[in-house]
C-alpha positions as CSV (number, residue, x, y, z in Angstrom):
1,X,-21.2,15.6,23.9
2,X,-18.5,14.5,26.2
3,X,-15.1,13.0,25.3
4,X,-15.8,9.5,24.1
5,X,-14.3,6.1,24.7
6,X,-13.2,4.3,21.5
7,X,-12.2,0.7,20.7
8,X,-8.6,1.2,19.5
9,X,-7.8,-2.5,19.1
10,X,-7.9,-2.2,15.3
11,X,-5.4,0.6,15.1
12,X,-1.8,0.0,14.0
13,X,0.9,1.1,16.5
14,X,1.5,4.3,14.5
15,X,-2.3,5.1,14.2
16,X,-2.6,4.6,18.0
17,X,0.2,7.0,18.6
18,X,-1.6,9.6,16.4
19,X,-4.9,9.0,18.2
20,X,-3.3,9.5,21.7
21,X,-2.0,12.9,20.5
22,X,-5.4,14.0,19.2
23,X,-7.2,12.6,22.1
24,X,-5.4,14.9,24.5
25,X,-7.2,17.9,22.9
26,X,-4.5,20.2,24.1
27,X,-2.1,21.4,21.5
28,X,-2.6,20.4,17.8
29,X,-1.2,17.3,16.2
30,X,0.7,18.5,13.1
31,X,2.0,15.8,10.8
32,X,4.6,16.8,8.2
33,X,5.8,14.7,5.3
34,X,6.4,14.4,1.6
35,X,3.6,14.7,-0.9
36,X,1.9,11.5,-1.8
37,X,2.8,9.3,1.3
38,X,-0.8,8.9,2.4
39,X,-1.1,11.4,5.2
40,X,-4.8,11.9,4.6
41,X,-5.4,8.2,4.0
42,X,-3.8,7.4,7.3
43,X,-6.2,9.6,9.2
44,X,-9.2,8.4,7.2
45,X,-8.1,4.9,8.2
46,X,-8.1,6.0,11.9
47,X,-11.6,7.5,11.6
48,X,-13.0,4.5,9.8
49,X,-11.6,2.0,12.4
50,X,-13.0,4.1,15.3
51,X,-16.4,4.7,13.7
52,X,-15.9,8.4,13.3
53,X,-16.9,10.7,10.4
54,X,-14.0,12.0,8.5
55,X,-14.0,15.6,7.1
56,X,-10.9,16.5,5.1
57,X,-10.0,20.1,4.0
58,X,-7.3,20.7,1.5
59,X,-6.4,24.3,2.6
60,X,-4.4,25.2,-0.5
61,X,-7.6,24.8,-2.6
62,X,-10.1,26.7,-0.4
63,X,-10.7,30.1,0.9
64,X,-11.5,31.3,4.5
65,X,-15.3,31.1,3.8
66,X,-15.0,27.4,3.2
67,X,-13.2,27.0,6.4
68,X,-15.8,28.9,8.4
69,X,-15.3,32.6,8.3
70,X,-18.4,33.6,6.4
71,X,-19.3,37.1,7.7
72,X,-22.8,37.9,8.8
73,X,-24.5,40.7,10.6
74,X,-26.7,40.6,13.7
75,X,-29.0,43.5,14.7
76,X,-29.2,44.3,18.4
77,X,-31.3,47.3,19.5
78,X,-31.2,48.7,16.0
79,X,-27.5,48.4,15.6
80,X,-25.9,45.9,13.1
81,X,-23.0,43.9,14.5
82,X,-20.7,41.6,12.6
83,X,-20.7,37.9,13.3
84,X,-20.1,34.7,11.4
85,X,-22.4,32.1,9.8
86,X,-21.7,28.7,11.3
87,X,-21.0,26.2,8.4
88,X,-23.1,23.1,8.2
89,X,-20.0,20.9,8.4
90,X,-19.3,22.3,11.9
91,X,-22.8,21.6,13.1
92,X,-22.6,18.0,11.7
93,X,-19.3,17.5,13.4
94,X,-20.7,18.4,16.8
95,X,-23.6,15.9,16.3
96,X,-21.4,12.8,16.2
97,X,-17.8,11.7,16.6
98,X,-15.8,13.4,13.9
99,X,-12.2,13.7,12.8
100,X,-11.4,16.9,10.9
101,X,-8.3,16.9,8.8
102,X,-6.7,20.2,7.7
103,X,-4.2,19.3,5.0
104,X,-1.5,21.6,3.5
105,X,-1.6,24.0,6.4
106,X,1.7,25.5,5.5
107,X,0.7,25.9,1.8
108,X,-2.5,27.8,2.5
109,X,-3.0,31.6,2.1
110,X,-2.6,33.7,5.2
111,X,-6.3,34.3,5.6
112,X,-7.2,30.6,5.2
113,X,-4.4,29.6,7.6
114,X,-5.5,32.1,10.2
115,X,-9.1,30.8,10.0
116,X,-7.9,27.2,10.3
117,X,-5.6,28.0,13.2
118,X,-8.5,29.6,15.2
119,X,-10.4,26.3,14.8
120,X,-7.4,24.2,15.6
121,X,-6.1,26.1,18.5
122,X,-9.3,27.5,20.1
123,X,-11.8,24.9,18.9
124,X,-14.3,27.5,17.9
125,X,-15.5,29.6,14.9
126,X,-15.9,33.3,15.7
127,X,-17.0,33.9,19.2
128,X,-20.3,32.0,19.2
129,X,-19.7,28.5,18.0
130,X,-17.6,26.0,20.1
131,X,-16.7,22.5,19.0
132,X,-17.8,19.7,21.3
133,X,-15.3,17.2,22.8
134,X,-16.3,14.5,20.3
135,X,-14.6,16.5,17.6
136,X,-10.9,15.7,16.9
137,X,-8.5,17.8,14.9
138,X,-5.3,17.2,13.0
139,X,-3.3,19.3,10.6
140,X,-0.7,18.3,8.0
141,X,1.8,19.9,5.8
142,X,4.8,19.4,3.5
143,X,8.5,19.7,4.1
144,X,9.5,22.6,1.9
145,X,13.0,22.6,0.5
146,X,13.4,18.9,1.4
147,X,10.6,17.8,-0.8
148,X,10.6,20.7,-3.3
149,X,7.3,22.2,-2.2
150,X,6.5,25.9,-1.7
151,X,5.5,26.4,1.9
152,X,5.1,29.2,4.4
153,X,7.4,29.0,7.4
154,X,5.7,29.1,10.9
155,X,7.0,31.3,13.6
156,X,8.4,29.9,16.9
157,X,5.2,30.8,18.9
158,X,3.1,28.7,16.5
159,X,5.5,25.8,16.5
160,X,5.3,25.7,20.3
161,X,1.5,25.1,20.0
162,X,1.9,22.2,17.6
163,X,2.7,18.6,18.3
164,X,4.9,18.1,15.4
165,X,5.5,14.5,14.0
166,X,7.3,13.4,10.9
167,X,5.1,11.1,8.9
168,X,6.8,8.4,6.8
169,X,5.2,5.4,5.2
170,X,7.6,2.4,4.8
171,X,6.8,0.1,2.0
172,X,6.0,-2.9,4.3
173,X,3.6,-0.7,6.3
174,X,1.8,0.5,3.2
175,X,1.4,-3.1,2.0
176,X,0.4,-4.6,5.3
177,X,-1.9,-1.8,6.5
178,X,-3.5,-0.8,3.3
179,X,-2.4,-2.1,-0.1
180,X,-2.8,-5.8,0.5
181,X,-6.6,-5.4,0.6
182,X,-7.1,-2.2,-1.3
183,X,-4.6,-2.1,-4.2
184,X,-4.5,-4.2,-7.4
185,X,-2.3,-7.3,-6.7
186,X,-0.1,-6.6,-9.7
187,X,0.8,-3.2,-8.3
188,X,1.5,-4.6,-4.9
189,X,3.7,-7.4,-6.4
190,X,5.6,-4.9,-8.5
191,X,6.4,-2.4,-5.8
192,X,7.3,-5.2,-3.4
193,X,9.8,-6.6,-5.9
194,X,11.0,-3.1,-7.1
195,X,11.1,-1.0,-3.9
196,X,13.0,1.8,-5.6
197,X,9.8,2.6,-7.5
198,X,7.6,2.8,-4.5
199,X,8.5,6.4,-4.0
200,X,10.8,8.5,-6.2
201,X,11.6,12.1,-5.5
202,X,10.6,14.1,-8.6
203,X,13.2,16.0,-10.7
204,X,12.7,19.6,-11.8
205,X,11.1,18.5,-15.1
206,X,9.0,15.7,-13.6
207,X,5.2,16.0,-13.6
208,X,4.2,12.5,-12.7
209,X,6.2,10.3,-10.3
210,X,5.6,7.2,-8.2
211,X,4.3,7.6,-4.7
212,X,1.9,5.5,-2.5
213,X,-0.8,8.0,-3.6
214,X,-0.1,7.7,-7.3
215,X,0.0,3.9,-7.2
216,X,-3.3,3.9,-5.4
217,X,-4.7,6.3,-8.0
218,X,-3.6,3.9,-10.8
219,X,-5.2,1.0,-8.8
220,X,-8.5,2.9,-8.5
221,X,-8.5,3.4,-12.2
222,X,-8.0,-0.3,-12.8
223,X,-10.6,-1.2,-10.2
224,X,-13.3,1.1,-11.6
225,X,-12.8,-0.1,-15.1
226,X,-11.8,-3.8,-14.8
227,X,-12.1,-4.8,-11.1
228,X,-9.8,-4.6,-8.1
229,X,-8.2,-8.0,-8.8
230,X,-8.0,-7.6,-12.6
231,X,-5.1,-9.4,-14.2
232,X,-2.6,-7.7,-16.6
233,X,-4.1,-9.4,-19.6
234,X,-7.3,-7.5,-18.8
235,X,-6.0,-3.9,-18.2
236,X,-2.5,-3.6,-19.7
237,X,-3.4,-3.1,-23.4
238,X,-6.1,-0.4,-22.8
239,X,-4.1,1.4,-20.1
240,X,-0.5,0.9,-21.3
241,X,0.0,4.5,-22.5
242,X,-2.0,6.0,-19.6
243,X,0.1,4.5,-16.8
244,X,2.9,7.0,-17.2
245,X,0.4,9.7,-16.4
246,X,0.0,8.3,-13.0
247,X,3.6,7.3,-12.0
248,X,5.9,8.8,-14.6
249,X,7.7,7.3,-17.6
250,X,10.5,5.4,-15.7
251,X,8.2,3.6,-13.3
252,X,5.6,3.0,-16.0
253,X,8.1,1.3,-18.2
254,X,9.2,-1.0,-15.5
255,X,5.7,-1.8,-14.4
256,X,4.6,-2.6,-18.0
257,X,7.5,-5.0,-18.4
258,X,6.6,-6.6,-15.1
259,X,3.0,-7.1,-16.2
260,X,4.1,-8.5,-19.5
261,X,6.2,-11.1,-17.7
262,X,3.1,-11.9,-15.7
263,X,1.1,-12.5,-18.9
264,X,3.8,-14.8,-20.3
265,X,5.7,-16.3,-17.4
266,X,7.4,-19.3,-19.0
267,X,8.8,-22.3,-17.2
268,X,12.4,-21.5,-18.2
269,X,12.2,-17.8,-17.3
270,X,10.6,-18.4,-14.0
271,X,13.1,-20.9,-12.7
272,X,16.1,-19.1,-14.2
273,X,15.1,-15.9,-12.4
274,X,13.1,-17.3,-9.5
275,X,14.0,-14.8,-6.8
276,X,13.1,-11.9,-9.1
277,X,9.9,-13.4,-10.5
278,X,8.6,-15.1,-7.4
279,X,6.4,-12.1,-6.5
280,X,4.8,-12.5,-10.0
281,X,4.2,-16.1,-9.2
282,X,2.7,-15.3,-5.8
283,X,0.3,-12.9,-7.4
284,X,-0.7,-15.5,-10.1
285,X,-1.2,-18.2,-7.5
286,X,-3.4,-15.9,-5.4
287,X,-5.7,-15.7,-8.4
288,X,-5.2,-19.1,-9.9
289,X,-4.8,-21.8,-7.3
290,X,-3.9,-24.5,-9.8
291,X,-1.0,-22.6,-11.3
292,X,1.7,-24.5,-9.4
293,X,0.4,-27.8,-10.8
294,X,1.0,-26.5,-14.4
295,X,4.7,-26.0,-13.7
296,X,4.8,-29.4,-11.9
297,X,3.3,-31.1,-14.9
298,X,5.7,-29.4,-17.2
299,X,8.6,-30.7,-15.1
300,X,7.2,-34.2,-15.2
301,X,6.9,-34.0,-19.0
302,X,10.6,-32.9,-19.2
303,X,11.5,-35.9,-17.0
304,X,9.7,-38.3,-19.3
305,X,11.3,-37.0,-22.6
306,X,14.7,-36.3,-21.1
307,X,14.6,-32.6,-21.8
308,X,15.0,-32.0,-18.0
309,X,18.7,-32.8,-18.6
310,X,19.0,-29.5,-20.5
311,X,17.8,-27.5,-17.5
312,X,20.6,-25.5,-15.8
313,X,21.6,-26.3,-12.3
314,X,20.1,-23.0,-11.2
315,X,16.8,-23.9,-12.8
316,X,16.7,-27.3,-11.1
317,X,17.6,-25.8,-7.7
318,X,15.0,-23.1,-8.0
319,X,12.4,-25.7,-9.0
320,X,13.2,-27.6,-5.9
321,X,12.5,-24.5,-3.8
322,X,9.3,-24.0,-5.7
323,X,8.3,-27.6,-4.9
324,X,9.0,-27.0,-1.2
325,X,6.7,-24.0,-1.0
326,X,3.9,-24.7,-3.5
327,X,3.4,-28.4,-4.0
328,X,1.6,-30.9,-1.8
329,X,3.5,-33.9,-0.4
330,X,1.6,-36.1,-2.8
331,X,2.8,-34.1,-5.8
332,X,6.4,-34.0,-4.6
333,X,6.4,-37.7,-4.1
334,X,5.0,-38.2,-7.7
335,X,7.8,-36.1,-9.1
336,X,10.5,-38.0,-7.2
337,X,9.1,-41.3,-8.3
338,X,9.2,-40.1,-11.9
339,X,12.8,-39.0,-11.4
340,X,14.0,-42.4,-10.1
341,X,11.9,-44.6,-12.3
342,X,12.9,-42.9,-15.6
343,X,16.4,-43.7,-16.7
344,X,16.5,-40.7,-19.1
345,X,17.4,-38.5,-16.0
346,X,20.4,-39.2,-13.8
347,X,19.0,-38.5,-10.3
348,X,21.3,-40.6,-8.2
349,X,24.9,-39.8,-9.1
350,X,26.8,-37.9,-6.4
351,X,27.1,-34.7,-8.5
352,X,23.7,-34.8,-10.1
353,X,21.9,-31.5,-10.1
354,X,18.6,-33.3,-9.4
355,X,19.8,-34.1,-5.9
356,X,18.7,-30.6,-4.9
357,X,15.1,-31.7,-5.3
358,X,15.7,-34.4,-2.6
359,X,17.8,-32.1,-0.3
360,X,15.2,-29.3,-0.3
361,X,12.2,-31.6,0.1
362,X,13.2,-34.1,2.8
363,X,9.6,-35.0,3.6
364,X,9.0,-36.4,0.1
365,X,12.5,-37.9,0.1
366,X,11.6,-39.9,3.3
367,X,8.5,-41.3,1.7
368,X,10.5,-42.4,-1.4
369,X,13.2,-44.0,0.8
370,X,10.6,-45.9,2.8
371,X,8.9,-47.0,-0.4
372,X,12.3,-48.2,-1.7
373,X,12.9,-50.2,1.4
374,X,9.6,-51.9,1.3
375,X,10.1,-52.7,-2.4
376,X,13.5,-54.2,-1.9
377,X,12.3,-56.3,1.0
378,X,9.8,-58.1,-1.2
């Protein structure tokens, strides 16, 4: 099968860069990076978007027979000669476009690494089996001392055969390219508002720690048991003690607290800590479209009984920003009318904290002004 043409329009810029390197089929793309930053997931994404089969091999967990060096004998004119049995995965790869991913190349045993390198560099197994041009290869490895992994150093000759690229996965890329559609919304909201817990380098005594992979693993656990979009009130109680097994104690403690805030996001807490809790609100609104109206109705109630006067200036200002983003023009006008019609709240004095509502919502303010002009003209 000849080298194929693919529709690459769905690939991200980074994925397209990786594809160009593989598509050259001369030299081997070698991607190095920290554990858990979605190296294999990135290439599975490329394969999926291009309509290719994806065959991953975790070389630190296999032997050379799994890779393709299964000895056999072949008799010719009464003499036995050594050859190799072609593995089924290799035959399947030749039958249709396939991306083969050799992970942890620098953590494999010498025999496994040699078997993998023959495939990567020479595109064959033994002397008899050659891979077609519709088969694409990539290898990956860890960083060694930098990420506290035990790796074997490559010599200069091998490095010269590899197209070495450092793979990082910034939080925004993980969210935009993967997590937004494939990870539980509470996890996405948490790491977006607590980026320090997106990835934390483990200490010597750490067993579990937060990475894109471990957050995805936790999400899969939630998805399989409660559904991808499950809310904290559905999964937090049964999984509370288990979460640290995925992401470690520190990240788990923060995430649990975050989820508890989601479960009981009071009016006062939200608007006193609006910038911090807005991701929680966004996640709630994505699930419950009427949620903003609950807070609007609570503010109207406070206007009517005068308790809005007890709100801090920060709370009123943040509520005005909330109105601007989440409420319809009709709802904003209704709130302003209530402010001006009810004498229990001082909304017009020059220093009134409620003027923030008008300043940050000029569209509704204009409607109120026009309404006042018409009323005064009668």
